[in-house]
N, C-alpha and C positions, 0 to 999 in steps of 0.2 A: 614888689609891690604886694600887698595882702589883698587876695580876692574881697572883693565886695560881698556882702551878705545879701544887702538888699538893693535893687534895683529900681527907682521909679521912672516910668518912661512919659515927657513930658509932652500933650499933645492936645489939639484942638485949638482952640482960641476964638475971637471975636470975629477975625477977617472973611474974606473972599477963598482964602486957601485952607478952610477949615474942615472941610472934607476930606482933602490929600492927607493934611497932618491926621488926621484921626484914621486913616487907613492905612497909612503907612506907620505911624505908631504902633497900630495893632497887630502889621506885622514884622517889628522890632520886636516888640513884647515876646511875640510867638518863638522869635529865633531865638532870644535871649531863654526863655523856658526852655526851650527843645535842647540848652547849652548846659541846663542845670541852672541856671541862675533862679531866685528868687525874686519876680518881678511883679509890679505894682502900675496903674495907668495913674495920671493927673491929669485930670481933662479940663484945660484951662476956659473960662467961659469970662462973662463981663463981672462975674461977681470972684471977688479974691479972697473972703473971708475964709480963712483957714487955711491958706495956701502955705504959710511960714511953718505950721505945723506938721504939713505934711511932708515940706521939704527935709524937715528934721527929724523926719522918722526914721531918713530912709540913708545909708550908704552912698548912693551914688545917682545921680538925677543922667537921665540920657535926654539932650535936648534934641 
């Protein structure tokens, strides 16, 4: 399998575990960056406008 060029870490959400998701998402993002990956964050909230465009702009999404 070819190594992905761009990875997005999906984090957040409107639920009770939002803060936990944000914290763990940032840790995952840092670990991927430290291993040479081009990583961005997609923070979920109640507004989903533009989500599909963000998802289509990366090679892989880490949920």
